[in-house]
Steps between C-alpha positions, in 0.01 A plus 500: 500500500375275768418625854821380662714684252295816541539483875881458473541791271298721734700404808839558311379852404414587859839379639689695222315821576568454888874433429534805288324714749738386778806553296387843421440592871839358593675691226326815611620440858856433395521809283352709789764348738780573254372855464496535879858369530618729227334807657658415849837457343493844332329699771708746710406412870596867611226633272235313701235714680284224647366579832651285769294320765481712818759446767468524878787754485627776272859453387720802560859448406572858531441492883734522790756237590665447836878414535517413874809598686625301812803537705559313820291199597510433867380652833368735610288658238616846406542744207762299325421152645219257435433210732476152347125489600430833326693388193268198473207720565610724198523201266166367604341852447641513160386152406146552642451826307594373142867596475749300301884499549730597215862608480628839507634444146146380387376849605791689350463332170120478495514123472195434723352154448250541771165293532181684413366712776820501688733799593875457472734592784874459576693430821830673571722451804786747567829460694545123521451443872488156664133538549446487111682168451640303782615130530442306823611154600238228532559120537865549417441696182425843375151631412366850421358659823121484464475844670737685264352680191609230260373217718169674536465563124599137407242363746231731371586389143468134592152557659376714216601349172314778311726769654856458366688743740828643389694797631811716432763511774699826491814378669806667659841326440729741690326649822497409857467125575132519607387607150774344293349235266248368759750513797607140488837518337562136473192460272536806265551308192254231583228759565558699187499194286182371656317821430604502136425136457149525651380797295577794725699819390827641657479866439754770571486731812849619405829416671420583857182712501666827428286800397561552128402866532819568702737328268688622193424350155804290527403377855153419389641274236745349742238411755263350245770316311657363824157343585526305174866399567420365850184316397677336218749352749209284605299474184734539196354687216184615697346823364298702750229654296335726743610758755332610828629834593633521856273743685343583163776751433578562125847550361576854385530344146203271492614334178769331698236310708415295197836440346868571556854349527777491764842343438359291208195372696174601336152511645161555339170529690175479311297617804569731792285508804415786728408492870143498587225582553308534182341248268653474155306592189439217243794408288270579212452857612649799333634606848683173568876524525685174564791695632282662772249226627321606804450255801266459795664434829349220702412556870241628748543873402247695297629457146525118499388240245148449658428876496588523123312188425177625673534831319549342158204259558274796607590719203559230241845599427687162539642313207264211415627253244290377201692170495662543163867623510468594142219735553474825698144565631391821667196727541461719188535819709862412570617523134710801555698302783624231251874514425543582119641213290351219709255415218795351308545231761160448638133507398325776661146451634310797613196423722191726470280506809122529428429617845749668753603220755300228323780252455286212390369703208836597364545459129833456316617618171843439347689781357839517305553872578 
């Protein structure tokens, strides 16, 4: 064998060995990748006990929730009236302190899709006065008065895209004209349709603000069913799903607050609201009752939203979202407050604190209990 033949054979052997080695490495990597994919496909994510990165807040979805109660919007400020300036101030306070607007039904059903670190709240307005929703003329056309409650909310929503305000209007279809469906009779239908079309709720405040506690069972059903009848004259087929009790007075038979019938007209309420002023417990709490939701009355009096907010921040009792609507997260010491059966609908994450008050060092474990 001459020198050139020997050199060629040697080079061929080296190349062959390198190629085999590379193929072996590639095959090993592919096998490892396949194994990883198979493991991830069969793993139960709820069984994970991996420590999560520390957060700058501790989620507490068993904390307090505020359902705000407003009545008149106008002048002067008093116990049952909020000025436009103070209503704007309330919205700004909520925005600046990490609150996030949801509907009454979101709270009643526990369907809280709230950004991480935020606290849900709901706005309710009773009695359907003109100050809540007023049309005014401008340049030959109609516009929503920028100083009525609806105008203020819509303006705030335009300026704060991350704050999708909604509200429930508890209206009166058969009372004195100053409170009858926003006190502009020529625009009743137009206003009700606008609210529904734009994501607001029309709730029942009964026929004409009668105290249910003073009515017979038949009269209770009449007043709640007649509300349905009159609203459907403007919005055919509309179902009012929530009721705000006038003066917070319960019917003698409380079952009739949620459902009943009069002259073939049926009603069914999935949530019933009381009169303030107390924060509501979390909808995930064992103490939560959607047919007796507490409210906080807005105003300059002692038991107002700002007072409750400061107390909840001080004592770490406010609802703080984990950002995942499919998971309920709360400090481990609140286990006994969770409503039984929710583990069938949600993943439950209990948070164990390493040091009292050391939020940044909170560790999470996931439980299926």
